[in-house]
Wavefront OBJ file of the C-alpha trace (Angstrom):
o trace
v -10.676 72.923 34.870
v -10.158 74.166 38.389
v -12.823 76.847 38.775
v -11.352 78.127 42.016
v -8.073 78.739 40.209
v -9.868 80.541 37.388
v -11.665 82.716 39.921
v -8.334 83.540 41.570
v -6.451 84.361 38.359
v -9.126 86.033 36.207
v -9.366 89.776 35.851
v -11.429 92.133 33.719
v -10.099 93.843 30.581
v -11.608 95.461 27.491
v -10.738 92.518 25.242
v -13.639 90.616 23.705
v -14.160 86.865 23.299
v -16.564 85.060 20.961
v -17.321 81.364 21.362
v -19.057 80.253 18.154
v -20.624 76.823 18.645
v -21.955 74.853 15.703
v -23.919 72.220 17.577
v -22.896 68.673 16.662
v -20.108 69.981 14.402
v -17.951 66.831 14.412
v -18.668 64.243 11.749
v -17.491 61.113 9.966
v -16.659 60.465 6.308
v -19.385 59.447 3.870
v -18.772 57.511 0.667
v -16.734 60.455 -0.650
v -14.256 59.920 2.192
v -14.917 63.393 3.654
v -16.707 64.494 6.789
v -19.458 67.105 6.608
v -16.988 69.810 7.656
v -14.334 68.628 5.215
v -16.852 68.443 2.362
v -18.201 71.945 2.980
v -16.923 74.859 0.891
v -15.494 77.039 3.667
v -12.963 79.550 2.331
v -13.366 81.868 5.313
v -13.039 79.183 7.974
v -10.062 77.728 6.126
v -8.371 81.126 5.936
v -8.960 81.624 9.641
v -7.551 78.158 10.336
v -4.326 79.132 8.611
v -3.891 81.786 11.333
v -5.158 79.802 14.315
v -4.505 77.065 16.837
v -6.295 73.807 15.983
v -7.167 70.757 18.047
v -9.819 68.196 18.909
v -11.798 68.703 22.088
v -13.106 65.791 24.141
v -16.503 66.765 25.605
v -16.208 64.334 28.534
v -12.459 64.539 28.968
v -10.938 61.133 29.559
v -14.250 59.259 29.229
v -13.489 57.804 25.811
v -16.265 56.110 23.871
v -19.065 57.851 25.805
v -21.347 60.078 23.725
v -22.399 63.245 25.575
v -25.778 64.893 25.625
v -26.092 68.558 24.728
v -26.154 69.596 28.386
v -22.835 67.987 29.341
v -21.349 69.080 26.016
v -22.077 72.744 26.655
v -21.203 72.681 30.329
v -17.735 71.534 29.305
v -17.454 74.425 26.851
v -18.251 76.834 29.677
v -15.526 75.308 31.878
v -17.734 73.199 34.144
v -16.673 69.580 34.494
v -19.722 67.767 33.063
v -19.003 64.732 35.226
v -19.172 66.884 38.362
v -22.005 69.247 37.416
v -24.899 67.067 36.277
v -27.914 68.989 35.003
v -31.086 67.315 33.762
v -32.147 68.319 30.278
v -35.611 69.083 31.571
v -34.180 71.828 33.770
v -32.457 73.420 30.775
v -35.601 73.269 28.678
v -37.691 74.776 31.481
v -35.281 77.644 32.033
v -34.971 78.123 28.290
v -38.682 78.801 27.837
v -38.704 81.095 30.853
v -40.463 78.890 33.414
v -39.799 79.594 37.067
v -38.539 76.590 39.008
v -38.933 75.954 42.720
v -36.283 73.945 44.506
v -38.622 70.933 44.758
v -39.942 71.029 41.177
v -39.201 68.033 38.966
v -38.710 68.847 35.268
v -38.416 66.633 32.205
v -37.931 67.144 28.496
v -40.726 65.886 26.224
v -40.380 64.613 22.691
v -43.632 64.101 20.838
v -43.146 60.785 19.068
v -44.910 58.179 16.925
v -45.834 54.748 18.270
v -46.920 51.999 15.858
v -49.731 49.488 16.357
v -47.386 47.067 18.113
v -46.487 49.685 20.729
v -42.981 50.322 19.377
v -41.540 53.739 18.593
v -41.372 54.292 14.826
v -40.284 57.954 14.963
v -38.701 59.506 18.054
v -39.525 63.032 16.835
v -42.947 62.540 15.200
v -41.588 63.763 11.882
v -40.351 66.951 13.564
v -43.926 68.228 13.574
v -44.372 71.931 13.123
v -44.375 74.112 16.203
v -48.015 75.169 15.783
v -49.281 71.595 15.936
v -47.033 70.680 18.860
v -48.181 73.766 20.764
v -51.802 72.666 20.281
v -50.980 69.223 21.690
v -49.293 70.829 24.693
v -52.416 72.894 25.345
v -54.549 69.757 25.134
v -52.357 67.848 27.582
v -52.322 70.825 29.939
v -56.103 70.966 30.017
v -56.739 67.215 30.330
v -53.951 65.664 32.449
v -54.756 65.406 36.155
v -52.521 63.737 38.770
v -53.557 63.622 42.406
v -51.418 65.775 44.655
v -49.292 67.135 41.817
v -49.528 70.293 39.735
v -48.553 69.597 36.125
v -47.106 72.540 34.199
v -46.456 72.162 30.479
v -44.843 74.442 27.934
v -44.037 74.012 24.278
v -40.352 74.433 23.434
v -39.875 74.187 19.657
v -41.034 71.832 16.911
v -41.563 68.368 18.494
v -40.103 69.373 21.862
v -41.847 70.440 25.038
v -41.165 70.479 28.766
v -43.152 69.347 31.785
v -42.773 70.347 35.421
v -44.252 68.230 38.203
v -44.829 70.344 41.300
v -45.591 68.464 44.499
v -44.181 67.267 47.781
v -41.596 64.508 48.073
v -40.466 64.176 44.450
v -36.961 63.009 43.506
v -35.068 63.111 40.210
v -32.954 59.941 40.198
v -35.054 58.621 37.326
v -34.550 56.693 34.104
v -35.831 58.016 30.757
v -38.676 56.550 28.723
v -36.879 57.340 25.445
v -35.316 54.119 24.065
v -33.010 56.282 21.878
v -33.722 54.018 18.881
v -36.736 53.201 16.771
v -38.238 49.715 16.726
v -38.297 49.489 20.538
v -41.056 50.027 23.060
v -40.770 53.062 25.349
v -39.232 52.340 28.723
v -41.024 52.672 32.029
v -39.637 55.358 34.332
v -37.834 53.754 37.245
v -36.247 55.145 40.414
v -32.494 54.662 40.538
v -32.163 55.030 44.301
v -34.502 52.342 45.587
v -37.982 52.039 47.015
v -39.311 54.507 49.531
v -37.343 57.373 47.981
v -38.578 60.613 46.512
v -37.493 59.264 43.164
v -39.949 56.379 43.505
v -42.727 58.924 43.918
v -41.321 60.842 40.961
v -41.403 57.668 38.862
v -45.048 57.046 39.783
v -45.991 60.563 38.748
v -44.048 60.418 35.487
v -45.500 57.060 34.490
v -49.018 58.262 35.254
v -48.390 61.321 33.070
v -47.237 59.131 30.158
v -50.237 56.818 30.548
v -52.650 59.741 30.437
v -50.816 61.353 27.530
v -51.053 58.099 25.553
v -54.825 58.019 26.057
v -55.245 61.674 25.156
v -53.063 61.495 22.032
v -54.198 58.057 20.836
v -56.038 59.402 17.778
v -53.432 62.020 16.890
v -51.044 61.567 13.974
v -48.097 61.480 13.804
v -47.624 62.572 17.437
v -49.529 59.897 19.340
v -47.205 59.500 22.323
v -44.591 61.298 24.410
v -41.067 60.351 25.404
v -39.626 61.749 28.647
v -35.934 62.304 29.213
v -33.515 64.342 31.274
v -35.339 64.451 34.607
v -33.871 66.996 36.945
v -34.312 69.436 39.805
v -32.794 72.888 39.985
v -29.010 72.711 40.543
v -26.693 75.474 41.661
v -23.797 76.282 39.322
v -20.938 78.623 40.212
v -21.639 81.888 38.411
v -19.857 82.335 35.065
v -19.343 86.060 35.656
v -17.986 85.466 39.139
v -15.473 82.873 37.918
v -14.157 84.684 34.846
v -14.853 88.362 35.633
v -16.734 88.648 32.354
v -19.932 90.294 31.186
v -21.309 87.312 29.237
v -24.149 87.190 26.723
v -25.752 84.288 24.902
v -27.351 84.237 21.457
v -29.243 81.054 20.660
v -32.343 80.115 18.716
v -33.360 77.029 20.704
v -34.734 77.344 24.246
v -32.560 74.626 25.750
v -29.357 76.537 24.991
v -30.850 79.687 26.402
v -31.546 77.646 29.516
v -27.932 76.498 29.697
v -26.715 80.068 29.407
v -29.237 81.344 31.949
v -28.234 78.607 34.395
v -24.613 79.771 34.122
v -25.672 83.375 34.680
v -25.283 84.747 31.159
v -27.599 87.422 29.808
v -29.727 85.817 27.099
v -30.213 88.211 24.196
v -33.271 88.239 21.957
v -31.950 86.686 18.780
v -32.854 87.659 15.221
v -34.417 85.276 12.729
v -32.320 82.297 11.651
v -28.548 82.002 11.681
v -28.054 85.362 9.953
v -30.311 86.971 12.557
v -28.160 85.588 15.360
v -25.073 87.164 13.771
v -27.035 90.443 13.449
v -27.786 90.293 17.176
v -24.084 89.830 17.886
v -23.258 92.945 15.917
v -26.035 95.002 17.519
v -24.941 94.029 21.044
v -21.197 94.198 20.469
v -20.538 97.174 22.737
v -22.519 95.800 25.679
v -20.571 92.641 26.595
v -17.071 91.199 26.527
v -18.006 87.518 26.075
v -20.469 86.130 23.544
v -21.732 82.554 23.289
v -23.155 82.264 19.762
v -25.012 79.012 19.116
v -25.981 77.466 15.757
v -28.363 74.520 16.049
v -28.954 73.179 12.539
v -25.647 71.358 12.133
v -26.858 69.027 14.885
v -30.386 68.456 13.592
v -29.062 67.784 10.077
v -26.713 65.161 11.469
v -29.519 63.577 13.470
v -31.558 63.347 10.266
v -28.658 61.587 8.512
v -28.332 64.423 5.996
v -24.604 64.769 5.277
v -25.072 67.376 2.547
v -27.483 69.575 4.511
v -25.091 69.635 7.459
v -22.332 70.804 5.095
v -24.674 73.507 3.795
v -25.308 74.813 7.312
v -21.541 75.006 7.858
v -21.244 76.876 4.552
v -23.878 79.358 5.701
v -21.886 80.046 8.856
v -18.752 80.419 6.733
v -20.474 83.075 4.639
v -21.339 85.068 7.766
v -17.867 84.807 9.294
v -16.370 87.934 7.627
v -18.995 90.119 9.304
v -18.067 88.658 12.668
v -14.365 89.203 12.033
v -15.052 92.822 11.055
v -16.167 93.404 14.651
v -12.579 92.702 15.710
v -12.887 90.038 18.420
v -9.639 89.664 20.343
v -10.277 85.927 20.650
v -12.553 83.811 18.488
v -13.132 80.099 18.994
v -15.102 77.935 16.554
v -16.155 74.469 17.681
v -19.072 72.202 18.606
v -20.400 70.726 21.820
v -20.071 67.181 20.439
v -20.110 65.380 17.117
v -23.337 64.402 15.361
v -22.189 62.456 12.304
v -24.869 61.938 9.667
v -23.472 58.412 9.388
v -24.597 57.690 12.966
v -27.677 59.951 13.059
v -26.876 60.606 16.721
v -24.370 62.211 19.047
v -20.964 60.553 19.028
v -17.889 60.078 21.174
v -15.417 61.408 18.605
v -13.210 64.427 19.114
v -14.753 67.760 18.106
v -12.948 70.163 15.732
v -11.715 73.215 17.595
v -10.171 76.398 16.247
v -8.882 79.311 18.320
v -7.828 82.587 16.736
v -5.910 85.302 18.551
v -2.629 87.142 18.037
v -0.897 84.431 20.084
v -1.465 81.228 18.119
v 0.723 78.590 16.439
v -0.827 77.788 13.034
v -0.215 74.318 11.622
v -2.664 73.836 8.726
v -4.436 75.576 5.850
v -7.967 74.278 6.402
v -10.526 73.570 9.116
v -11.519 69.920 9.393
v -11.353 66.913 11.644
v -8.047 65.653 10.276
v -6.284 69.008 10.249
v -7.496 69.610 13.799
v -6.178 66.193 14.848
v -2.704 67.346 13.789
v -3.010 70.841 15.253
v -0.888 72.507 17.911
v -3.483 71.907 20.664
v -3.774 68.163 20.047
v -6.639 66.370 21.806
v -7.767 67.966 25.059
v -10.725 68.107 27.445
v -13.417 70.572 26.446
v -13.451 71.913 30.006
v -10.037 73.476 29.222
v -11.499 75.718 26.523
v -12.429 78.629 28.777
v -8.892 78.694 30.179
v -7.516 78.847 26.625
v -9.890 81.672 25.716
v -9.074 83.642 28.846
v -5.333 83.156 28.411
v -5.382 84.269 24.778
v -7.475 87.296 25.761
v -4.769 88.190 28.327
v -7.345 88.003 31.109
v -5.435 85.658 33.444
v -2.778 86.532 36.002
v 0.257 84.293 36.265
v -0.023 81.289 38.581
v 2.590 81.052 41.298
v 5.769 82.986 41.948
l 1 2 3 4 5 6 7 8 9 10 11 12 13 14 15 16 17 18 19 20 21 22 23 24 25 26 27 28 29 30 31 32 33 34 35 36 37 38 39 40 41 42 43 44 45 46 47 48 49 50 51 52 53 54 55 56 57 58 59 60 61 62 63 64 65 66 67 68 69 70 71 72 73 74 75 76 77 78 79 80 81 82 83 84 85 86 87 88 89 90 91 92 93 94 95 96 97 98 99 100 101 102 103 104 105 106 107 108 109 110 111 112 113 114 115 116 117 118 119 120 121 122 123 124 125 126 127 128 129 130 131 132 133 134 135 136 137 138 139 140 141 142 143 144 145 146 147 148 149 150 151 152 153 154 155 156 157 158 159 160 161 162 163 164 165 166 167 168 169 170 171 172 173 174 175 176 177 178 179 180 181 182 183 184 185 186 187 188 189 190 191 192 193 194 195 196 197 198 199 200 201 202 203 204 205 206 207 208 209 210 211 212 213 214 215 216 217 218 219 220 221 222 223 224 225 226 227 228 229 230 231 232 233 234 235 236 237 238 239 240 241 242 243 244 245 246 247 248 249 250 251 252 253 254 255 256 257 258 259 260 261 262 263 264 265 266 267 268 269 270 271 272 273 274 275 276 277 278 279 280 281 282 283 284 285 286 287 288 289 290 291 292 293 294 295 296 297 298 299 300 301 302 303 304 305 306 307 308 309 310 311 312 313 314 315 316 317 318 319 320 321 322 323 324 325 326 327 328 329 330 331 332 333 334 335 336 337 338 339 340 341 342 343 344 345 346 347 348 349 350 351 352 353 354 355 356 357 358 359 360 361 362 363 364 365 366 367 368 369 370 371 372 373 374 375 376 377 378 379 380 381 382 383 384 385 386 387 388 389 390 391 392 393 394 395 396 397 398 399 400 401 402 403 404
């Protein structure tokens, strides 16, 4: 999407837009031959599909076969080309938990993980340890890690996730992750991607020293006896969402990282209620205060990562049950999609097209249900996710005509 064009054509109206994102929504068939979305009992989503445009979004546009992270996936949904605007996951996590970042701070996402006696990773998420235990480990690392010339700032995020900020002179963020992304492998060493003598080389030294100390400190812990670092980054500057689209945007999300994404774009992050139903309650309570809502549901993604096809379907069914209350608010435009696929069959993010549904008075319905295959045959076809905001703005009648 051309953001300068959006900024030129956008204008403010009273119409309201909701972007409902079920994280990792896209899936693949199990032995029943149905994806998680197709297997779910979704009468409300199916009814909405019968009155909507359908398609498959491509999170990275023309980069077929490449599986996106959550950061690039959401940046595309917000209209930012994820190949142009590269944001480290650590930055998003830091902003999501409310940490203040200086322009020279280096941030990274932490996964507490389990390392076996041979030094290989046996569980990349340490059994998704409960937040209370992870928070205790963060406090221990904060009190015991010391790196010369660098201030180390740690914060727990949620469950097995945390974030670390390295604050010191001359740090760079062109760094490789330690997370091997698969079990049965040893963690990687952080390496600078831009050569010796660079700030990134100093950043790599600091990160590797942090991991070494964390391994010593956590050696007797179980199951979280090591840390994996990923998504190194320093604070980027994104064009403001409100400035581009002339919207008053709000975000409702349960996980800090997605709050960080929204905050980075300039959205107001609302205090969400408990669970998925609580997020929908927050939407209703804040309905009069904003004209754009980003509503994020996390558990479709985590169920897919755990390889639980049925549980992912159940999360989709829960969202389906809450949909009538959302529709009662009368959004002028409602889009339902994901930031990427997380098929239970793969237990990871995937490169497949993501189901997308757009409802407004100006749609061309083509099917009677919401699923990967009906979306593949929908009126929108396959398209880059970065086009979504243009579609939402156009259907909300918030764009002037281009050209004479």
